[in-house]
ROLO-722792 format. One record per residue: residue number from 0; residue in three letters; z, x, y of N, C-alpha, C in turn. Coordinates in steps of 0.2 Angstrom, whole numbers, plus 5000, padded with zeros to 4 digits. Example, Ala and Ser with C-alpha at 12.3 -4.5 7.8 and 13.67 -1.06 7.14 Angstrom:
    n  res  n_up  n_east  n_north  ca_up  ca_east  ca_north  c_up  c_east  c_north
    0  ala  5039    5066     4972   5039     5062      4978  5039    5066     4984
    1  ser  5035    5064     4989   5036     5068      4995  5039    5064     5000
***
This chain:
    n  res  n_up  n_east  n_north  ca_up  ca_east  ca_north  c_up  c_east  c_north
    0  met  5412    5723     5279   5411     5723      5272  5417    5719     5269
    1  ala  5416    5715     5264   5421     5711      5261  5424    5716     5256
    2  ser  5431    5716     5256   5435     5720      5251  5435    5717     5244
    3  ile  5435    5722     5239   5435     5720      5232  5441    5723     5229
    4  ala  5446    5720     5226   5451     5723      5222  5448    5724     5215
    5  ala  5451    5729     5212   5448     5730      5205  5450    5724     5201
    6  asp  5445    5721     5197   5447     5715      5193  5452    5716     5188
    7  lys  5456    5711     5187   5460     5711      5181  5456    5711     5175
    8  ser  5454    5717     5172   5449     5717      5166  5451    5722     5161
    9  leu  5448    5722     5156   5449     5727      5151  5444    5733     5151
   10  phe  5440    5733     5156   5435     5739      5157  5439    5745     5157
   11  his  5438    5750     5153   5442     5756      5153  5438    5763     5153
   12  pro  5440    5768     5156   5437     5774      5156  5435    5777     5149
   13  asn  5439    5776     5144   5438     5778      5137  5433    5773     5134
   14  pro  5427    5774     5132   5422     5770      5129  5425    5766     5123
   15  glu  5429    5770     5119   5431     5767      5113  5436    5762     5114
   16  arg  5439    5761     5120   5444     5756      5121  5441    5750     5126
   17  ser  5435    5751     5128   5433     5747      5134  5429    5741     5132
   18  ala  5431    5736     5136   5427     5730      5137  5421    5731     5141
   19  thr  5416    5726     5141   5411     5726      5146  5413    5725     5153
   20  leu  5409    5726     5158   5410     5724      5164  5412    5717     5164
   21  pro  5416    5714     5169   5417     5707      5169  5411    5703     5171
   22  ser  5410    5697     5169   5404     5693      5169  5402    5692     5177
   23  arg  5407    5692     5181   5405     5690      5188  5401    5696     5191
   24  tyr  5402    5702     5188   5398     5708      5191  5391    5707     5191
   25  tyr  5388    5702     5187   5381     5701      5186  5379    5695     5190
   26  phe  5383    5692     5194   5380     5687      5199  5384    5686     5205
   27  asp  5390    5689     5206   5394     5688      5212  5391    5691     5218
   28  pro  5389    5687     5223   5386     5690      5229  5391    5695     5233
   29  val  5397    5695     5232   5402     5700      5235  5401    5707     5231
   30  ile  5400    5706     5225   5399     5712      5221  5392    5715     5223
   31  tyr  5387    5711     5223   5381     5713      5225  5380    5717     5232
   32  ala  5384    5714     5237   5384     5717      5243  5387    5724     5243
   33  arg  5393    5724     5239   5396     5731      5238  5391    5736     5235
   34  glu  5387    5734     5230   5383     5738      5227  5377    5741     5232
   35  cys  5375    5736     5236   5370     5738      5241  5373    5744     5245
   36  glu  5379    5744     5247   5382     5749      5251  5383    5755     5248
   37  glu  5387    5754     5242   5389     5760      5238  5385    5763     5233
   38  ile  5380    5759     5231   5375     5762      5226  5368    5763     5229
   39  trp  5365    5758     5232   5358     5758      5234  5357    5762     5240
   40  phe  5362    5762     5245   5361     5766      5251  5364    5773     5250
   41  lys  5367    5775     5244   5370     5781      5244  5367    5785     5238
   42  thr  5362    5783     5235   5359     5787      5229  5352    5789     5230
   43  trp  5349    5793     5226   5342     5795      5227  5338    5790     5224
   44  gln  5333    5788     5228   5328     5782      5226  5321    5785     5225
   45  phe  5318    5783     5220   5311     5785      5219  5307    5781     5223
   46  val  5302    5785     5227   5297     5781      5231  5290    5782     5230
   47  gly  5288    5787     5226   5281     5788      5224  5280    5794     5221
   48  tyr  5273    5796     5221   5271     5802      5217  5268    5807     5222
   49  ile  5269    5813     5220   5266     5819      5224  5259    5818     5225
   50  his  5256    5815     5220   5248     5815      5219  5246    5811     5226
   51  asp  5250    5807     5229   5247     5803      5235  5249    5807     5241
   52  leu  5252    5812     5240   5255     5816      5246  5253    5823     5246
   53  lys  5247    5825     5244   5245     5832      5243  5243    5835     5250
   54  glu  5239    5831     5254   5236     5835      5260  5240    5833     5266
   55  pro  5239    5837     5271   5242     5836      5278  5239    5829     5280
   56  gly  5244    5825     5282   5242     5818      5285  5243    5813     5279
   57  asp  5243    5814     5273   5244     5809      5268  5251    5806     5269
   58  phe  5251    5799     5268   5257     5795      5269  5257    5790     5264
   59  ile  5263    5787     5262   5264     5781      5258  5270    5777     5262
   60  thr  5270    5771     5260   5275     5767      5263  5278    5763     5257
   61  thr  5285    5761     5257   5288     5757      5252  5294    5754     5255
   62  asp  5297    5750     5251   5303     5746      5253  5309    5748     5248
   63  leu  5315    5748     5250   5321     5748      5246  5325    5742     5249
   64  leu  5326    5737     5245   5330     5731      5248  5326    5729     5254
   65  asp  5330    5729     5260   5327     5726      5266  5325    5732     5271
   66  gln  5325    5738     5268   5324     5744      5272  5316    5746     5271
   67  lys  5313    5748     5276   5306     5750      5276  5306    5757     5277
   68  ile  5302    5761     5272   5302     5768      5272  5294    5771     5273
   69  leu  5294    5776     5277   5287     5779      5278  5288    5787     5275
   70  val  5284    5789     5271   5284     5796      5269  5277    5799     5271
   71  ser  5278    5805     5274   5272     5808      5276  5272    5816     5275
   72  arg  5266    5819     5274   5266     5826      5274  5263    5828     5281
   73  gly  5267    5833     5284   5265     5835      5291  5259    5840     5290
   74  lys  5257    5842     5296   5252     5847      5297  5255    5854     5294
   75  asp  5261    5854     5295   5265     5861      5293  5266    5861     5285
   76  gly  5263    5856     5281   5264     5855      5274  5270    5852     5272
   77  arg  5275    5851     5276   5282     5848      5274  5282    5841     5273
   78  leu  5285    5839     5268   5286     5831      5267  5292    5829     5271
   79  arg  5291    5823     5274   5296     5820      5278  5296    5813     5276
   80  ala  5302    5810     5277   5303     5803      5276  5306    5800     5282
   81  phe  5304    5794     5284   5307     5790      5290  5308    5783     5289
   82  tyr  5313    5780     5293   5313     5773      5293  5306    5771     5296
   83  asn  5303    5766     5293   5296     5764      5295  5297    5759     5300
   84  val  5299    5761     5306   5300     5757      5312  5299    5760     5318
   85  cys  5295    5757     5323   5294     5760      5329  5301    5760     5333
   86  met  5302    5765     5337   5309     5766      5341  5309    5762     5347
   87  his  5303    5758     5349   5303     5755      5355  5306    5748     5354
   88  arg  5303    5744     5350   5306     5737      5349  5307    5735     5342
   89  gly  5306    5740     5337   5308     5739      5330  5302    5736     5326
   90  his  5296    5736     5328   5291     5734      5324  5289    5739     5318
   91  ile  5287    5736     5312   5285     5740      5307  5279    5745     5310
   92  leu  5280    5751     5308   5275     5756      5311  5268    5757     5307
   93  ala  5269    5757     5300   5263     5758      5296  5264    5754     5289
   94  glu  5258    5753     5286   5258     5749      5280  5253    5753     5275
   95  gly  5255    5751     5268   5250     5754      5263  5251    5762     5263
   96  lys  5245    5765     5261   5245     5772      5260  5239    5775     5263
   97  gly  5238    5781     5264   5232     5784      5267  5233    5791     5270
   98  asn  5229    5792     5275   5229     5799      5278  5229    5798     5286
   99  lys  5234    5799     5289   5234     5799      5297  5238    5805     5299
  100  thr  5236    5807     5305   5240     5812      5309  5244    5809     5314
  101  ile  5242    5803     5316   5245     5799      5322  5246    5792     5319
  102  phe  5253    5790     5320   5255     5783      5318  5256    5779     5325
  103  thr  5252    5774     5326   5252     5770      5332  5254    5763     5330
  104  cys  5260    5761     5334   5263     5755      5333  5258    5749     5335
  105  pro  5257    5744     5330   5252     5739      5332  5255    5734     5337
  106  phe  5261    5735     5340   5264     5730      5344  5262    5732     5352
  107  his  5265    5738     5353   5264     5741      5360  5260    5748     5360
  108  ala  5258    5750     5355   5254     5756      5354  5258    5763     5356
  109  trp  5265    5763     5355   5268     5769      5355  5265    5773     5349
  110  ser  5264    5780     5350   5261     5784      5345  5266    5790     5343
  111  tyr  5266    5791     5336   5270     5796      5334  5266    5801     5329
  112  asp  5267    5807     5329   5264     5812      5325  5267    5812     5318
  113  ser  5265    5816     5313   5267     5816      5306  5274    5819     5306
  114  thr  5277    5822     5311   5283     5825      5311  5288    5820     5313
  115  gly  5286    5814     5316   5290     5809      5318  5291    5809     5326
  116  ala  5288    5814     5329   5289     5815      5337  5285    5810     5340
  117  leu  5288    5806     5345   5284     5802      5349  5279    5806     5354
  118  lys  5273    5804     5354   5268     5808      5357  5265    5804     5364
  119  ala  5266    5797     5363   5263     5793      5369  5267    5787     5369
  120  ala  5268    5784     5375   5271     5778      5376  5268    5775     5383
  121  gly  5264    5770     5383   5261     5767      5389  5266    5766     5394
  122  asn  5264    5768     5400   5268     5767      5406  5275    5771     5407
  123  ala  5275    5776     5402   5282     5780      5402  5283    5784     5408
  124  glu  5277    5786     5412   5278     5790      5418  5281    5786     5423
  125  asn  5281    5779     5423   5284     5775      5428  5291    5772     5426
  126  val  5294    5774     5421   5301     5772      5418  5306    5777     5420
  127  ala  5311    5775     5424   5316     5780      5426  5319    5783     5420
  128  gly  5319    5790     5420   5323     5794      5415  5320    5794     5408
  129  phe  5314    5791     5407   5311     5791      5400  5309    5798     5398
  130  lys  5311    5800     5392   5309     5806      5389  5306    5804     5382
  131  leu  5300    5807     5380   5298     5806      5374  5302    5809     5368
  132  ala  5305    5814     5370   5310     5817      5365  5316    5813     5363
  133  asp  5317    5808     5367   5323     5804      5365  5321    5799     5360
  134  phe  5315    5798     5358   5313     5792      5353  5309    5795     5347
  135  his  5312    5800     5344   5310     5803      5338  5311    5798     5332
  136  leu  5306    5797     5327   5308     5793      5322  5314    5795     5318
  137  ser  5318    5790     5315   5324     5792      5312  5322    5794     5305
  138  glu  5324    5800     5303   5323     5804      5297  5327    5801     5291
  139  ile  5325    5802     5285   5328     5800      5279  5328    5806     5275
  140  arg  5333    5808     5271   5334     5813      5267  5328    5813     5261
  141  ile  5325    5818     5260   5319     5818      5255  5319    5824     5250
  142  glu  5317    5823     5244   5317     5828      5239  5311    5827     5234
  143  gln  5308    5832     5232   5303     5831      5226  5307    5834     5220
  144  leu  5305    5830     5214   5307     5831      5208  5301    5831     5203
  145  gly  5299    5836     5201   5293     5836      5197  5287    5833     5201
  146  his  5284    5828     5198   5278     5825      5201  5280    5819     5205
  147  met  5287    5818     5206   5290     5812      5210  5293    5814     5216
  148  val  5293    5809     5221   5296     5810      5227  5302    5805     5228
  149  phe  5308    5807     5230   5314     5803      5231  5316    5803     5238
  150  val  5320    5798     5240   5323     5798      5247  5331    5796     5245
  151  asn  5335    5797     5250   5342     5795      5250  5344    5794     5257
  152  phe  5347    5788     5258   5349     5786      5265  5355    5789     5267
  153  ser  5359    5792     5262   5365     5795      5264  5364    5803     5264
  154  asp  5367    5806     5269   5367     5813      5269  5372    5817     5265
  155  asp  5377    5812     5262   5382     5815      5258  5380    5815     5250
  156  gly  5383    5819     5246   5382     5819      5239  5377    5825     5237
  157  pro  5377    5826     5231   5373     5832      5228  5366    5831     5230
  158  ala  5362    5837     5230   5355     5837      5230  5352    5834     5223
  159  leu  5346    5831     5224   5343     5828      5218  5342    5834     5212
  160  ala  5340    5840     5214   5339     5845      5210  5346    5847     5206
  161  glu  5351    5847     5210   5358     5849      5207  5360    5843     5202
  162  met  5358    5837     5204   5361     5831      5200  5357    5831     5193
  163  cys  5350    5832     5193   5347     5830      5187  5340    5835     5187
  164  gly  5340    5840     5190   5334     5844      5190  5332    5847     5183
  165  glu  5337    5847     5178   5335     5849      5171  5331    5845     5168
  166  ile  5330    5838     5170   5326     5833      5167  5319    5835     5166
  167  ile  5316    5839     5171   5309     5841      5171  5308    5845     5165
  168  ala  5312    5850     5164   5311     5855      5158  5311    5851     5152
  169  glu  5315    5845     5151   5315     5841      5145  5309    5837     5145
  170  phe  5306    5835     5150   5300     5831      5150  5294    5836     5147
  171  arg  5294    5842     5150   5289     5847      5148  5290    5849     5140
  172  asn  5296    5849     5138   5297     5850      5131  5295    5845     5126
  173  val  5296    5839     5128   5295     5833      5124  5288    5830     5125
  174  val  5285    5830     5131   5279     5827      5133  5273    5833     5134
  175  pro  5269    5834     5129   5264     5839      5130  5260    5838     5136
  176  arg  5257    5843     5139   5253     5842      5145  5256    5838     5151
  177  tyr  5263    5838     5151   5266     5834      5156  5263    5835     5163
  178  asp  5261    5841     5165   5259     5843      5172  5252    5840     5173
  179  gln  5248    5837     5168   5242     5834      5168  5242    5826     5169
  180  leu  5248    5824     5168   5249     5816      5168  5247    5813     5175
  181  tyr  5244    5807     5174   5242     5803      5180  5243    5796     5178
  182  asn  5244    5792     5183   5246     5785      5182  5240    5781     5181
  183  leu  5239    5779     5175   5233     5775      5173  5234    5767     5175
  184  arg  5240    5765     5175   5241     5758      5177  5248    5756     5178
  185  arg  5249    5752     5183   5256     5749      5185  5256    5742     5182
  186  asp  5262    5741     5179   5263     5734      5176  5270    5732     5180
  187  arg  5269    5725     5182   5275     5723      5186  5278    5717     5182
  188  tyr  5285    5717     5183   5289     5711      5180  5294    5709     5185
  189  asp  5294    5702     5186   5299     5699      5190  5304    5696     5185
  190  val  5310    5698     5185   5315     5696      5180  5320    5692     5183
  191  lys  5322    5687     5180   5328     5683      5182  5334    5685     5179
  192  ala  5336    5691     5181   5342     5694      5178  5345    5699     5183
  193  asn  5351    5700     5182   5354     5706      5187  5352    5713     5184
  194  trp  5350    5717     5189   5347     5723      5188  5351    5728     5183
  195  lys  5358    5727     5183   5362     5731      5178  5360    5730     5171
  196  leu  5358    5724     5169   5356     5722      5162  5351    5726     5159
  197  ala  5346    5729     5164   5341     5733      5161  5344    5740     5158
  198  phe  5349    5742     5161   5352     5748      5159  5358    5747     5154
  199  asp  5361    5741     5154   5365     5740      5149  5362    5740     5142
  200  gln  5355    5739     5141   5352     5740      5135  5351    5747     5133
  201  met  5355    5752     5136   5354     5759      5133  5358    5760     5127
  202  glu  5357    5756     5122   5360     5757      5115  5355    5754     5110
  203  cys  5355    5755     5104   5351     5753      5099  5354    5748     5094
  204  tyr  5360    5746     5096   5363     5741      5092  5359    5735     5091
  205  his  5355    5733     5096   5350     5728      5097  5344    5729     5093
  206  cys  5342    5735     5092   5335     5737      5091  5332    5733     5084
  207  pro  5335    5734     5078   5333     5731      5073  5332    5723     5073
  208  his  5336    5720     5077   5336     5713      5078  5331    5710     5083
  209  leu  5331    5714     5089   5326     5712      5094  5319    5715     5094
  210  his  5319    5721     5090   5312     5724      5090  5311    5726     5082
  211  pro  5311    5721     5078   5310     5722      5071  5303    5726     5069
  212  gln  5298    5725     5074   5292     5728      5072  5292    5736     5073
  213  ile  5297    5739     5077   5297     5746      5078  5303    5749     5074
  214  met  5309    5745     5073   5315     5748      5070  5318    5744     5065
  215  gly  5319    5746     5059   5321     5742      5054  5318    5743     5047
  216  lys  5319    5739     5042   5315     5739      5036  5308    5740     5037
  217  asp  5305    5745     5034   5298     5746      5034  5295    5747     5041
  218  ala  5299    5748     5046   5296     5750      5052  5295    5757     5053
  219  tyr  5292    5759     5059   5290     5766      5060  5295    5770     5063
  220  leu  5301    5767     5065   5306     5771      5068  5312    5770     5063
  221  glu  5315    5776     5061   5322     5775      5058  5327    5773     5062
  222  pro  5332    5769     5059   5338     5767      5063  5341    5774     5066
  223  ser  5340    5775     5072   5343     5781      5075  5343    5780     5083
  224  phe  5348    5783     5086   5348     5783      5093  5353    5789     5095
  225  asp  5351    5795     5096   5355     5801      5098  5355    5801     5105
  226  ile  5361    5801     5108   5362     5801      5115  5365    5808     5117
  227  val  5362    5811     5122   5365     5817      5126  5366    5815     5133
  228  glu  5373    5814     5135   5375     5812      5141  5376    5818     5146
  229  arg  5374    5817     5152   5376     5821      5158  5380    5816     5163
  230  glu  5382    5819     5168   5386     5814      5173  5381    5809     5176
  231  tyr  5375    5811     5178   5371     5806      5181  5364    5805     5178
  232  trp  5363    5807     5172   5357     5806      5168  5359    5806     5161
  233  ala  5354    5804     5157   5355     5804      5149  5349    5805     5146
  234  thr  5349    5807     5140   5343     5807      5135  5344    5804     5129
  235  his  5340    5799     5127   5341     5796      5120  5335    5797     5116
  236  tyr  5336    5799     5110   5331     5800      5105  5331    5795     5099
  237  thr  5325    5793     5097   5324     5789      5091  5319    5793     5086
  238  his  5320    5793     5080   5316     5797      5075  5311    5793     5071
  239  gly  5306    5796     5070   5300     5792      5067  5302    5792     5059
  240  asn  5300    5786     5056   5300     5785      5049  5294    5789     5046
  241  thr  5295    5795     5043   5289     5799      5041  5285    5796     5035
  242  lys  5289    5792     5031   5285     5789      5025  5281    5783     5028
  243  val  5283    5779     5032   5279     5774      5035  5273    5776     5039
  244  ile  5275    5781     5043   5270     5784      5047  5264    5787     5043
  245  ala  5266    5790     5037   5261     5793      5033  5257    5788     5029
  246  gly  5259    5782     5029   5255     5777      5026  5258    5773     5020
  247  glu  5264    5775     5019   5268     5771      5013  5269    5764     5016
  248  lys  5273    5760     5012   5274     5753      5013  5277    5752     5020
  249  gly  5274    5748     5024   5276     5747      5031  5270    5745     5036
  250  thr  5272    5744     5042   5266     5742      5047  5268    5746     5053
  251  leu  5262    5748     5056   5263     5751      5063  5262    5746     5068
  252  pro  5266    5747     5074   5265     5742      5079  5259    5743     5083
  253  tyr  5256    5749     5084   5250     5750      5088  5247    5756     5084
  254  glu  5241    5758     5086   5237     5763      5083  5240    5770     5085
  255  phe  5242    5774     5080   5243     5781      5080  5242    5784     5074
  256  gly  5242    5791     5073   5241     5795      5067  5247    5797     5065
  257  ala  5247    5801     5059   5252     5804      5056  5255    5810     5059
  258  asp  5251    5813     5063   5253     5819      5067  5250    5818     5074
  259  glu  5255    5817     5079   5253     5816      5086  5256    5821     5090
  260  glu  5254    5821     5097   5257     5825      5101  5265    5824     5102
  261  ile  5266    5817     5102   5273     5815      5102  5274    5811     5096
  262  asn  5279    5814     5092   5280     5811      5085  5287    5807     5085
  263  asn  5291    5808     5089   5297     5804      5090  5297    5800     5097
  264  ser  5302    5796     5098   5302     5792      5104  5308    5795     5108
  265  ala  5307    5795     5115   5313     5797      5119  5313    5793     5125
  266  ile  5320    5792     5127   5321     5788      5133  5326    5792     5137
  267  trp  5324    5792     5144   5329     5795      5149  5330    5790     5154
  268  trp  5336    5791     5157   5337     5787      5163  5341    5792     5168
  269  ile  5340    5790     5175   5343     5794      5180  5346    5788     5184
  270  trp  5353    5790     5186   5357     5785      5190  5354    5784     5197
  271  pro  5353    5778     5199   5356     5772      5196  5350    5768     5193
  272  asn  5344    5769     5194   5339     5764      5193  5332    5766     5190
  273  leu  5332    5772     5187   5325     5774      5185  5326    5776     5178
  274  met  5321    5774     5174   5321     5775      5167  5314    5778     5165
  275  phe  5314    5782     5160   5307     5785      5157  5307    5784     5150
  276  val  5301    5783     5147   5300     5782      5140  5294    5786     5138
  277  ala  5295    5790     5132   5289     5793      5129  5288    5790     5122
  278  his  5283    5787     5121   5282     5784      5114  5278    5788     5110
  279  arg  5278    5787     5103   5274     5791      5099  5266    5790     5100
  280  gly  5263    5795     5100   5255     5795      5101  5253    5801     5105
  281  pro  5247    5801     5108   5245     5806      5113  5250    5806     5119
  282  ser  5250    5811     5123   5254     5813      5128  5255    5807     5133
  283  asn  5261    5804     5134   5262     5798      5138  5269    5799     5141
  284  leu  5270    5796     5146   5277     5795      5149  5277    5789     5154
  285  lys  5281    5784     5152   5282     5778      5156  5287    5778     5161
  286  thr  5286    5777     5167   5291     5777      5173  5293    5770     5174
  287  met  5299    5768     5173   5302     5762      5174  5306    5761     5179
  288  his  5304    5758     5185   5308     5758      5191  5311    5751     5192
  289  ile  5317    5750     5193   5320     5744      5193  5324    5743     5200
  290  val  5322    5738     5204   5325     5737      5210  5328    5729     5211
  291  pro  5334    5728     5213   5336     5721      5213  5332    5717     5218
  292  asp  5332    5711     5217   5329     5706      5222  5334    5700     5223
  293  gly  5341    5702     5224   5346     5698      5225  5351    5699     5219
  294  pro  5356    5695     5218   5361     5696      5213  5359    5695     5206
  295  glu  5354    5690     5206   5352     5688      5199  5344    5689     5198
  296  cys  5341    5693     5201   5334     5694      5200  5333    5702     5201
  297  phe  5328    5704     5197   5326     5711      5199  5318    5712     5198
  298  val  5315    5717     5201   5308     5718      5200  5308    5725     5196
  299  met  5304    5725     5191   5303     5731      5187  5295    5733     5187
  300  his  5294    5739     5190   5287     5742      5189  5287    5747     5184
  301  ile  5282    5747     5179   5281     5752      5174  5275    5755     5176
  302  asp  5275    5762     5177   5269     5766      5178  5268    5769     5172
  303  asn  5262    5768     5169   5260     5771      5163  5256    5778     5164
  304  leu  5260    5783     5163   5257     5790      5164  5254    5793     5158
  305  ile  5248    5795     5158   5245     5798      5152  5241    5804     5154
  306  ala  5239    5808     5149   5236     5815      5151  5228    5814     5150
  307  asp  5226    5810     5145   5219     5810      5143  5215    5806     5148
  308  asp  5209    5809     5150   5205     5805      5155  5198    5806     5153
  309  pro  5194    5801     5150   5197     5794      5149  5202    5793     5144
  310  pro  5206    5788     5144   5211     5787      5139  5208    5786     5132
  311  gln  5212    5788     5127   5210     5786      5120  5212    5779     5119
  312  glu  5208    5776     5114   5210     5769      5112  5217    5769     5109
  313  lys  5220    5774     5106   5227     5774      5104  5231    5774     5109
  314  thr  5230    5777     5115   5234     5777      5121  5234    5770     5124
  315  leu  5228    5767     5124   5228     5760      5127  5232    5755     5123
  316  ser  5232    5756     5116   5236     5752      5112  5243    5753     5112
  317  asn  5245    5759     5114   5252     5761      5115  5255    5757     5121
  318  ile  5251    5758     5127   5254     5755      5133  5253    5747     5133
  319  asn  5248    5745     5130   5247     5737      5129  5252    5734     5125
  320  tyr  5254    5738     5120   5260     5735      5115  5266    5735     5119
  321  asn  5267    5740     5123   5274     5740      5127  5274    5734     5132
  322  arg  5268    5733     5135   5267     5727      5140  5268    5721     5137
  323  asp  5264    5720     5131   5264     5713      5128  5269    5711     5123
  324  val  5272    5716     5120   5277     5715      5115  5284    5717     5117
  325  leu  5285    5724     5117   5292     5727      5118  5295    5724     5125
  326  gln  5292    5725     5130   5295     5722      5137  5297    5715     5137
  327  pro  5292    5711     5134   5294     5703      5134  5301    5702     5130
  328  gln  5301    5706     5124   5307     5706      5120  5313    5708     5124
  329  asp  5313    5713     5127   5319     5716      5131  5321    5711     5137
  330  leu  5316    5709     5141   5317     5706      5147  5319    5698     5145
  331  gly  5316    5696     5140   5319     5689      5137  5326    5689     5136
  332  ala  5328    5695     5132   5335     5695      5131  5340    5696     5137
  333  met  5337    5699     5142   5341     5700      5148  5342    5693     5152
  334  glu  5336    5689     5152   5336     5683      5155  5341    5678     5151
  335  gly  5341    5678     5145   5345     5674      5141  5353    5676     5142
  336  gln  5354    5683     5143   5361     5685      5144  5363    5683     5151
  337  gln  5358    5683     5156   5360     5681      5163  5363    5674     5163
  338  leu  5359    5670     5159   5361     5662      5159  5368    5662     5156
  339  gly  5369    5665     5150   5376     5665      5147  5382    5668     5151
  340  leu  5380    5673     5155   5386     5676      5159  5389    5671     5164
  341  his  5386    5665     5165   5389     5661      5170  5394    5656     5166
  342  ala  5394    5656     5160   5399     5652      5156  5406    5653     5158
  343  arg  5409    5647     5159   5416     5647      5161  5421    5649     5155
  344  gly  5418    5649     5149   5422     5651      5144  5421    5659     5142
  345  phe  5417    5662     5146   5416     5669      5145  5418    5674     5151
  346  phe  5422    5679     5150   5424     5683      5155  5422    5690     5154
  347  gln  5423    5693     5148   5422     5699      5146  5420    5700     5139
  348  gly  5416    5704     5136   5415     5705      5129  5418    5712     5128
  349  arg  5417    5714     5122   5419     5721      5119  5414    5725     5118
  350  leu  5414    5731     5121   5408     5736      5119  5410    5739     5112
  351  met  5405    5739     5108   5405     5741      5101  5404    5749     5101
  352  val  5409    5753     5102   5409     5760      5102  5413    5763     5096
  353  asp  5409    5766     5092   5413     5769      5086  5414    5777     5087
  354  arg  5419    5779     5083   5421     5786      5084  5415    5791     5083
  355  glu  5411    5789     5078   5405     5794      5076  5400    5794     5081
  356  arg  5400    5789     5086   5394     5788      5091  5388    5787     5087
  357  ser  5388    5783     5082   5382     5781      5078  5376    5778     5082
  358  trp  5371    5777     5079   5365     5774      5082  5367    5766     5084
  359  arg  5372    5763     5081   5374     5757      5083  5379    5756     5088
  360  ser  5382    5762     5091   5387     5762      5095  5384    5761     5103
  361  glu  5388    5758     5107   5386     5756      5113  5390    5760     5119
  362  his  5391    5767     5117   5393     5771      5122  5388    5773     5128
  363  gly  5382    5772     5126   5377     5773      5131  5377    5768     5137
  364  thr  5379    5762     5135   5380     5756      5140  5386    5758     5144
  365  his  5392    5760     5141   5398     5762      5144  5397    5767     5149
  366  his  5393    5772     5148   5391     5778      5152  5388    5775     5159
  367  phe  5384    5771     5158   5381     5768      5164  5386    5763     5168
  368  asp  5389    5759     5164   5394     5754      5167  5400    5758     5171
  369  arg  5402    5764     5168   5407     5767      5171  5405    5770     5178
  370  leu  5398    5772     5179   5396     5774      5185  5396    5768     5190
  371  val  5394    5762     5188   5394     5756      5192  5401    5755     5195
  372  trp  5406    5755     5190   5413     5753      5191  5416    5758     5197
  373  glu  5414    5765     5196   5417     5770      5200  5414    5770     5207
  374  ala  5407    5768     5207   5404     5767      5214  5408    5761     5218
  375  ile  5410    5756     5214   5413     5751      5218  5421    5752     5219
  376  his  5424    5755     5214   5431     5755      5214  5434    5762     5214
  377  gly  5430    5767     5214   5432     5774      5213  5435    5774     5206
  378  gln  5440    5779     5205   5443     5780      5198  5449    5775     5197
  379  asn  5449    5770     5200   5455     5765      5200  5453    5760     5194
  380  tyr  5456    5762     5188   5455     5757      5182  5462    5753     5181
  381  glu  5466    5753     5186   5472     5749      5185  5470    5742     5186
  382  thr  5473    5737     5182   5472     5730      5183  5477    5727     5188
  383  asp  5475    5722     5191   5480     5718      5195  5486    5715     5192
***
């Protein structure tokens, strides 16, 4: 692994004194390679929903960067995660999702049960010293959080429940009927920007300018962005403009009434790459999962979780507005920023963090960027 000295920069542990991360942190392949090792392969990663893993034999498969993952519920009811690779010659073992009690490799038909034990290997009886028990699938650390399933390639670090388990109580407090939520639709975005830019937008300094339909003069949200920070997750609240919502001068971006199940908007994020949004209206929660596709591209999946079945029209207008208006505004800004970060005349900007931590303050961005910095450099903030 290439070594990286801490950049000569003005990034500082005190948000009120800090610059942004240096521009090269958003495109340098060496930085990206370090992030893969120190962030992506050492943190809890969302892989799916418990809804797909209810019964013995249920399984899902997914990818994280270049790693293939298989999650299965065994006959004993236990969830397990494995590297999705046959221990014979390295072929992918399973694809998609479904229900199986035996996973048979399509290459040479080695077969494994849902605990990962090798059950059959053709001609094994004629191979000297061959023992089925020597070729168990390689397990990956796994944990359930609410209705979600996570894995972690590292055995070190805190349990997920210890790190952010309190977030589920917040979901239930803010999102009525949380335990009835189901995924109505997944929206995919392929974004030409570094993955960190998605979380650098954890501020509302940009909101009245980038999203005038929802925040600003005559908009349904008041200028507000209250942040509650924890070490590895945070909650951000914005407050509804009660006069506009009640029908006074102003416009609403999508259909909702004066008194809804959710009356304000909330955003949560969990380190390093998962975000949740609850918008005003009937019970809803959007899961926003961001994964890099190289130093300057990322893929974002938004799962639109709702409680009503069938969905109300106002619920559809909510999620369609997010897809058709809000996300294009945010993602367009990220792509424009990615282009500008290559400028030879730009190295670092200044985070606009005020003492009052007002709605225009960028301390939420600093919170995330500090975790990135310390994953790469530890607590070394000394400049060269």
